[in-house]
Structures are given as C-alpha cells and as structure tokens.
The first five atom37 places (N, CA, C, CB, O) and aatype in JSON, in Angstrom:
{
  "aatype": [12, 2, 2, 19, 11, 0, 16, 10, 6, 5, 12, 8, 6, 10, 15, 0, 1, 1, 18, 10, 7, 3, 18, 3, 0, 4, 3, 9, 10, 19, 3, 10, 6, 8, 0, 9, 6, 1, 15, 3, 10, 16, 3, 1, 5, 1, 6, 0, 10, 18, 18, 19, 18, 19, 6, 7, 10, 16, 5, 6, 3, 0, 7, 11, 1, 12, 7, 19, 7, 11, 15, 15, 19, 2, 11, 10, 9, 11, 1, 7, 6, 6, 0, 9, 11],
  "atom_mask": [
    [1, 1, 1, 1, 1],
    [1, 1, 1, 1, 1],
    [1, 1, 1, 1, 1],
    [1, 1, 1, 1, 1],
    [1, 1, 1, 1, 1],
    [1, 1, 1, 1, 1],
    [1, 1, 1, 1, 1],
    [1, 1, 1, 1, 1],
    [1, 1, 1, 1, 1],
    [1, 1, 1, 1, 1],
    [1, 1, 1, 1, 1],
    [1, 1, 1, 1, 1],
    [1, 1, 1, 1, 1],
    [1, 1, 1, 1, 1],
    [1, 1, 1, 1, 1],
    [1, 1, 1, 1, 1],
    [1, 1, 1, 1, 1],
    [1, 1, 1, 1, 1],
    [1, 1, 1, 1, 1],
    [1, 1, 1, 1, 1],
    [1, 1, 1, 0, 1],
    [1, 1, 1, 1, 1],
    [1, 1, 1, 1, 1],
    [1, 1, 1, 1, 1],
    [1, 1, 1, 1, 1],
    [1, 1, 1, 1, 1],
    [1, 1, 1, 1, 1],
    [1, 1, 1, 1, 1],
    [1, 1, 1, 1, 1],
    [1, 1, 1, 1, 1],
    [1, 1, 1, 1, 1],
    [1, 1, 1, 1, 1],
    [1, 1, 1, 1, 1],
    [1, 1, 1, 1, 1],
    [1, 1, 1, 1, 1],
    [1, 1, 1, 1, 1],
    [1, 1, 1, 1, 1],
    [1, 1, 1, 1, 1],
    [1, 1, 1, 1, 1],
    [1, 1, 1, 1, 1],
    [1, 1, 1, 1, 1],
    [1, 1, 1, 1, 1],
    [1, 1, 1, 1, 1],
    [1, 1, 1, 1, 1],
    [1, 1, 1, 1, 1],
    [1, 1, 1, 1, 1],
    [1, 1, 1, 1, 1],
    [1, 1, 1, 1, 1],
    [1, 1, 1, 1, 1],
    [1, 1, 1, 1, 1],
    [1, 1, 1, 1, 1],
    [1, 1, 1, 1, 1],
    [1, 1, 1, 1, 1],
    [1, 1, 1, 1, 1],
    [1, 1, 1, 1, 1],
    [1, 1, 1, 0, 1],
    [1, 1, 1, 1, 1],
    [1, 1, 1, 1, 1],
    [1, 1, 1, 1, 1],
    [1, 1, 1, 1, 1],
    [1, 1, 1, 1, 1],
    [1, 1, 1, 1, 1],
    [1, 1, 1, 0, 1],
    [1, 1, 1, 1, 1],
    [1, 1, 1, 1, 1],
    [1, 1, 1, 1, 1],
    [1, 1, 1, 0, 1],
    [1, 1, 1, 1, 1],
    [1, 1, 1, 0, 1],
    [1, 1, 1, 1, 1],
    [1, 1, 1, 1, 1],
    [1, 1, 1, 1, 1],
    [1, 1, 1, 1, 1],
    [1, 1, 1, 1, 1],
    [1, 1, 1, 1, 1],
    [1, 1, 1, 1, 1],
    [1, 1, 1, 1, 1],
    [1, 1, 1, 1, 1],
    [1, 1, 1, 1, 1],
    [1, 1, 1, 0, 1],
    [1, 1, 1, 1, 1],
    [1, 1, 1, 1, 1],
    [1, 1, 1, 1, 1],
    [1, 1, 1, 1, 1],
    [1, 1, 1, 1, 1]
  ],
  "atom_positions": [
    [[-5.6, -12.69, 6.85], [-5.06, -11.5, 6.24], [-5.79, -10.29, 6.81], [-5.18, -11.56, 4.68], [-7.02, -10.3, 6.95]],
    [[-5.03, -9.24, 7.12], [-5.71, -8.07, 7.68], [-6.36, -7.26, 6.56], [-4.72, -7.19, 8.48], [-5.97, -7.36, 5.4]],
    [[-7.33, -6.46, 6.93], [-8.1, -5.7, 5.95], [-7.26, -4.67, 5.2], [-9.25, -5.01, 6.62], [-7.5, -4.41, 4.02]],
    [[-6.29, -4.07, 5.89], [-5.44, -3.08, 5.25], [-4.65, -3.72, 4.12], [-4.49, -2.42, 6.27], [-4.61, -3.2, 3.0]],
    [[-4.02, -4.84, 4.41], [-3.22, -5.53, 3.4], [-4.1, -5.94, 2.22], [-2.53, -6.77, 4.01], [-3.72, -5.75, 1.06]],
    [[-5.27, -6.49, 2.5], [-6.18, -6.92, 1.44], [-6.61, -5.73, 0.58], [-7.42, -7.61, 2.03], [-6.68, -5.84, -0.64]],
    [[-6.88, -4.6, 1.21], [-7.29, -3.4, 0.46], [-6.14, -2.88, -0.39], [-7.78, -2.3, 1.42], [-6.33, -2.51, -1.55]],
    [[-4.93, -2.84, 0.19], [-3.77, -2.39, -0.57], [-3.53, -3.29, -1.78], [-2.53, -2.35, 0.32], [-3.18, -2.81, -2.86]],
    [[-3.71, -4.59, -1.59], [-3.5, -5.53, -2.69], [-4.53, -5.35, -3.8], [-3.55, -6.95, -2.16], [-4.29, -5.75, -4.94]],
    [[-5.68, -4.77, -3.49], [-6.75, -4.59, -4.46], [-6.82, -3.17, -5.04], [-8.07, -4.94, -3.83], [-7.78, -2.84, -5.73]],
    [[-5.82, -2.35, -4.75], [-5.87, -0.95, -5.18], [-6.09, -0.79, -6.68], [-4.6, -0.25, -4.77], [-6.88, 0.05, -7.1]],
    [[-5.39, -1.57, -7.49], [-5.54, -1.44, -8.95], [-6.96, -1.8, -9.39], [-4.52, -2.33, -9.69], [-7.56, -1.11, -10.21]],
    [[-7.48, -2.88, -8.84], [-8.84, -3.29, -9.18], [-9.86, -2.25, -8.72], [-9.16, -4.66, -8.54], [-10.79, -1.91, -9.46]],
    [[-9.68, -1.74, -7.51], [-10.6, -0.72, -7.0], [-10.55, 0.54, -7.86], [-10.26, -0.37, -5.54], [-11.59, 1.15, -8.13]],
    [[-9.35, 0.92, -8.28], [-9.22, 2.11, -9.14], [-9.94, 1.9, -10.46], [-7.74, 2.42, -9.4], [-10.61, 2.81, -10.95]],
    [[-9.82, 0.74, -11.03], [-10.49, 0.45, -12.29], [-12.01, 0.47, -12.11], [-10.04, -0.91, -12.85], [-12.73, 1.01, -12.95]],
    [[-12.49, -0.12, -11.02], [-13.94, -0.15, -10.76], [-14.49, 1.24, -10.53], [-14.24, -1.03, -9.55], [-15.65, 1.52, -10.85]],
    [[-13.68, 2.12, -9.98], [-14.1, 3.49, -9.72], [-14.53, 4.16, -11.02], [-12.98, 4.3, -9.04], [-15.51, 4.9, -11.05]],
    [[-13.79, 3.91, -12.09], [-14.11, 4.52, -13.38], [-15.29, 3.87, -14.07], [-12.9, 4.46, -14.28], [-15.77, 4.36, -15.1]],
    [[-15.77, 2.78, -13.52], [-16.96, 2.13, -14.06], [-18.2, 2.52, -13.27], [-16.78, 0.6, -14.05], [-19.28, 1.95, -13.46]],
    [[-18.05, 3.49, -12.37], [-19.18, 3.98, -11.6], [-19.44, 3.23, -10.31], [0.0, 0.0, 0.0], [-20.52, 3.35, -9.74]],
    [[-18.47, 2.48, -9.84], [-18.62, 1.72, -8.59], [-18.33, 2.66, -7.41], [-17.65, 0.48, -8.56], [-17.17, 2.9, -7.06]],
    [[-19.4, 3.18, -6.81], [-19.24, 4.14, -5.72], [-18.67, 3.51, -4.46], [-20.56, 4.77, -5.4], [-18.03, 4.2, -3.67]],
    [[-18.9, 2.23, -4.26], [-18.29, 1.55, -3.11], [-16.77, 1.54, -3.24], [-18.83, 0.1, -2.99], [-16.06, 1.73, -2.25]],
    [[-16.28, 1.31, -4.45], [-14.83, 1.34, -4.68], [-14.28, 2.74, -4.39], [-14.5, 0.93, -6.13], [-13.21, 2.87, -3.8]],
    [[-15.02, 3.77, -4.79], [-14.62, 5.15, -4.51], [-14.52, 5.38, -3.01], [-15.62, 6.15, -5.13], [-13.54, 5.96, -2.52]],
    [[-15.52, 4.92, -2.27], [-15.53, 5.09, -0.81], [-14.34, 4.39, -0.17], [-16.84, 4.55, -0.23], [-13.7, 4.94, 0.72]],
    [[-14.06, 3.18, -0.62], [-12.95, 2.41, -0.06], [-11.63, 3.13, -0.32], [-12.91, 0.99, -0.66], [-10.8, 3.23, 0.58]],
    [[-11.43, 3.63, -1.52], [-10.19, 4.34, -1.85], [-10.05, 5.63, -1.05], [-10.15, 4.64, -3.34], [-8.95, 5.97, -0.61]],
    [[-11.14, 6.35, -0.87], [-11.09, 7.58, -0.06], [-10.77, 7.24, 1.38], [-12.44, 8.35, -0.15], [-9.94, 7.9, 2.01]],
    [[-11.41, 6.21, 1.93], [-11.13, 5.79, 3.3], [-9.67, 5.37, 3.46], [-12.06, 4.64, 3.71], [-9.03, 5.7, 4.45]],
    [[-9.15, 4.63, 2.48], [-7.76, 4.21, 2.53], [-6.82, 5.41, 2.49], [-7.45, 3.26, 1.37], [-5.85, 5.47, 3.23]],
    [[-7.12, 6.36, 1.62], [-6.3, 7.57, 1.52], [-6.27, 8.33, 2.85], [-6.81, 8.48, 0.41], [-5.22, 8.79, 3.28]],
    [[-7.43, 8.45, 3.49], [-7.49, 9.14, 4.78], [-6.72, 8.37, 5.85], [-8.96, 9.32, 5.22], [-6.02, 8.97, 6.66]],
    [[-6.83, 7.06, 5.85], [-6.1, 6.24, 6.82], [-4.6, 6.39, 6.63], [-6.5, 4.77, 6.71], [-3.85, 6.47, 7.6]],
    [[-4.16, 6.43, 5.38], [-2.73, 6.59, 5.1], [-2.26, 7.97, 5.56], [-2.44, 6.4, 3.6], [-1.18, 8.09, 6.14]],
    [[-3.05, 9.0, 5.3], [-2.68, 10.36, 5.72], [-2.54, 10.46, 7.24], [-3.73, 11.37, 5.23], [-1.65, 11.15, 7.74]],
    [[-3.41, 9.78, 7.97], [-3.4, 9.85, 9.43], [-2.39, 8.89, 10.08], [-4.78, 9.56, 9.97], [-2.17, 8.96, 11.29]],
    [[-1.79, 8.02, 9.29], [-0.96, 6.95, 9.86], [0.43, 7.38, 10.26], [-0.86, 5.84, 8.89], [1.12, 6.64, 10.97]],
    [[0.88, 8.54, 9.83], [2.21, 9.03, 10.18], [3.3, 8.05, 9.73], [2.31, 9.27, 11.68], [4.22, 7.73, 10.49]],
    [[3.18, 7.59, 8.49], [4.18, 6.68, 7.94], [5.52, 7.39, 7.8], [3.73, 6.13, 6.58], [5.58, 8.6, 7.56]],
    [[6.61, 6.63, 7.95], [7.92, 7.19, 7.65], [8.05, 7.25, 6.13], [9.08, 6.34, 8.3], [7.31, 6.59, 5.41]],
    [[9.0, 8.02, 5.66], [9.24, 8.11, 4.21], [9.59, 6.74, 3.64], [10.36, 9.12, 3.91], [9.16, 6.4, 2.54]],
    [[10.38, 5.96, 4.38], [10.79, 4.64, 3.9], [9.6, 3.67, 3.86], [11.9, 4.07, 4.8], [9.5, 2.87, 2.93]],
    [[8.72, 3.73, 4.85], [7.52, 2.89, 4.83], [6.65, 3.25, 3.63], [6.72, 3.04, 6.15], [6.17, 2.38, 2.91]],
    [[6.47, 4.53, 3.43], [5.65, 5.01, 2.3], [6.27, 4.57, 0.97], [5.52, 6.56, 2.35], [5.55, 4.15, 0.06]],
    [[7.58, 4.65, 0.87], [8.28, 4.25, -0.34], [8.12, 2.75, -0.6], [9.76, 4.62, -0.24], [7.84, 2.34, -1.73]],
    [[8.3, 1.94, 0.43], [8.16, 0.49, 0.28], [6.72, 0.12, -0.11], [8.55, -0.23, 1.59], [6.52, -0.7, -1.0]],
    [[5.74, 0.72, 0.54], [4.35, 0.45, 0.21], [4.04, 0.87, -1.23], [3.41, 1.19, 1.19], [3.32, 0.16, -1.94]],
    [[4.57, 1.99, -1.66], [4.35, 2.47, -3.02], [4.91, 1.48, -4.04], [4.99, 3.85, -3.21], [4.22, 1.08, -4.98]],
    [[6.15, 1.1, -3.85], [6.78, 0.19, -4.81], [6.04, -1.14, -4.92], [8.24, -0.06, -4.43], [5.83, -1.66, -6.01]],
    [[5.64, -1.68, -3.78], [5.02, -3.01, -3.79], [3.55, -2.95, -4.21], [5.13, -3.64, -2.41], [3.13, -3.75, -5.04]],
    [[2.78, -2.03, -3.64], [1.34, -2.04, -3.9], [0.9, -1.17, -5.08], [0.62, -1.59, -2.67], [-0.11, -1.47, -5.72]],
    [[1.62, -0.11, -5.38], [1.23, 0.75, -6.49], [1.96, 0.35, -7.77], [1.51, 2.23, -6.15], [1.33, 0.17, -8.81]],
    [[3.28, 0.21, -7.69], [4.04, -0.17, -8.88], [4.02, -1.67, -9.13], [5.47, 0.3, -8.74], [4.34, -2.12, -10.24]],
    [[3.64, -2.46, -8.13], [3.54, -3.9, -8.31], [4.86, -4.63, -8.32], [0.0, 0.0, 0.0], [4.95, -5.74, -8.84]],
    [[5.89, -4.02, -7.74], [7.19, -4.68, -7.66], [7.18, -5.77, -6.59], [8.31, -3.66, -7.38], [6.39, -5.72, -5.65]],
    [[8.06, -6.75, -6.76], [8.25, -7.72, -5.69], [9.02, -7.01, -4.57], [9.03, -9.0, -6.2], [9.61, -5.96, -4.79]],
    [[8.99, -7.6, -3.39], [9.74, -7.01, -2.29], [11.24, -7.0, -2.6], [9.48, -7.77, -0.99], [11.95, -6.08, -2.2]],
    [[11.7, -8.0, -3.3], [13.11, -8.06, -3.68], [13.47, -6.9, -4.61], [13.43, -9.4, -4.35], [14.49, -6.24, -4.42]],
    [[12.63, -6.67, -5.63], [12.89, -5.57, -6.57], [12.74, -4.21, -5.9], [11.93, -5.67, -7.77], [13.5, -3.28, -6.2]],
    [[11.78, -4.09, -5.0], [11.63, -2.84, -4.25], [12.88, -2.59, -3.41], [10.36, -2.88, -3.34], [13.36, -1.46, -3.32]],
    [[13.4, -3.63, -2.81], [14.62, -3.51, -2.01], [15.8, -3.04, -2.85], [0.0, 0.0, 0.0], [16.61, -2.23, -2.39]],
    [[15.9, -3.55, -4.06], [16.99, -3.12, -4.95], [16.89, -1.63, -5.24], [16.96, -3.92, -6.27], [17.89, -0.92, -5.23]],
    [[15.68, -1.16, -5.51], [15.5, 0.28, -5.76], [15.8, 1.12, -4.53], [14.07, 0.57, -6.23], [16.31, 2.24, -4.64]],
    [[15.49, 0.56, -3.37], [15.67, 1.31, -2.13], [17.06, 1.13, -1.53], [14.64, 0.89, -1.13], [17.44, 1.83, -0.59]],
    [[17.83, 0.19, -2.08], [19.17, -0.06, -1.56], [19.19, -0.87, -0.27], [0.0, 0.0, 0.0], [20.12, -0.75, 0.53]],
    [[18.16, -1.7, -0.07], [18.07, -2.55, 1.11], [17.68, -3.96, 0.69], [17.05, -1.98, 2.15], [17.32, -4.18, -0.47]],
    [[17.73, -4.89, 1.6], [17.35, -6.26, 1.3], [15.84, -6.48, 1.38], [0.0, 0.0, 0.0], [15.09, -5.64, 1.87]],
    [[15.43, -7.63, 0.89], [14.01, -8.0, 0.89], [13.44, -8.02, 2.31], [13.83, -9.38, 0.24], [12.31, -7.58, 2.52]],
    [[14.22, -8.51, 3.28], [13.71, -8.57, 4.65], [13.44, -7.18, 5.22], [14.69, -9.32, 5.55], [12.5, -7.0, 5.99]],
    [[14.25, -6.21, 4.84], [14.02, -4.83, 5.3], [12.74, -4.27, 4.69], [15.21, -3.93, 4.92], [11.97, -3.59, 5.37]],
    [[12.51, -4.57, 3.42], [11.29, -4.11, 2.77], [10.09, -4.76, 3.44], [11.31, -4.44, 1.25], [9.08, -4.1, 3.69]],
    [[10.19, -6.04, 3.73], [9.11, -6.75, 4.4], [8.77, -6.1, 5.74], [9.48, -8.22, 4.62], [7.6, -5.91, 6.06]],
    [[9.78, -5.75, 6.51], [9.56, -5.09, 7.81], [8.92, -3.72, 7.63], [10.89, -4.96, 8.58], [8.01, -3.35, 8.37]],
    [[9.41, -2.97, 6.64], [8.83, -1.64, 6.38], [7.36, -1.75, 6.01], [9.61, -0.93, 5.27], [6.54, -0.96, 6.46]],
    [[7.03, -2.73, 5.18], [5.64, -2.92, 4.76], [4.77, -3.33, 5.94], [5.55, -3.97, 3.65], [3.68, -2.79, 6.13]],
    [[5.24, -4.28, 6.72], [4.44, -4.74, 7.87], [4.21, -3.6, 8.85], [5.13, -5.92, 8.58], [3.1, -3.43, 9.35]],
    [[5.24, -2.82, 9.14], [5.07, -1.69, 10.06], [4.16, -0.62, 9.45], [6.43, -1.07, 10.41], [3.36, 0.0, 10.15]],
    [[4.29, -0.42, 8.15], [3.42, 0.54, 7.47], [1.97, 0.12, 7.51], [0.0, 0.0, 0.0], [1.08, 0.93, 7.77]],
    [[1.71, -1.18, 7.26], [0.34, -1.7, 7.31], [-0.23, -1.56, 8.73], [0.3, -3.19, 6.87], [-1.4, -1.21, 8.9]],
    [[0.59, -1.82, 9.72], [0.13, -1.66, 11.11], [-0.18, -0.22, 11.42], [1.19, -2.19, 12.1], [-1.17, 0.07, 12.1]],
    [[0.64, 0.7, 10.94], [0.4, 2.12, 11.17], [-0.9, 2.58, 10.52], [1.57, 2.96, 10.65], [-1.64, 3.38, 11.09]],
    [[-1.17, 2.06, 9.32], [-2.4, 2.43, 8.61], [-3.61, 1.84, 9.32], [-2.36, 1.96, 7.15], [-4.66, 2.48, 9.4]],
    [[-3.46, 0.64, 9.82], [-4.55, -0.07, 10.51], [-5.01, 0.72, 11.71], [-4.1, -1.47, 10.94], [-5.92, 0.29, 12.42]]
  ]
}
C-alpha cells in the first residue's frame, strides 16, 4: 500500500489524535494538505477523494452521488493518489 493511500485512510484517526495533543498527527495532516494543494487534482478527483476518504462512502455510493460507476470512481481515486504522491 502506498503511503498516500494509507495516510488518507487514517485521516479521521489523525484528526482525532490532533485534538489530544499529538503533534506528529498535526504534522502529518499539514504535510498531506500541502501535498494535496500542490497536486493539481481535477475537480472530479478531489470530489471522489472527498467522498471516499472524508465522508467514508464506498466507491459505489460515491459513484452514485457523482453520477458515474464504481470503476470510474476507482480510477479517479487512483489518479488522485498518484498526483498527491
């Protein structure tokens, strides 16, 4: 598993740890935010990543919201993760 995907999957946990005074979690979240800003994601990639990693939707449910199939969401996420990497 690549580090970007693993970090995105842990966003909720990292956010919770941040409020408990975990400065390493703060650093990781700031680094991730900077990487996302510099990645030049498309709006659709950003939307797919948001639905899956922030809202916790399945790729199928994210696809329904976006009006595309699960395979399209999967491609958007993989390309988004590569762009962030």
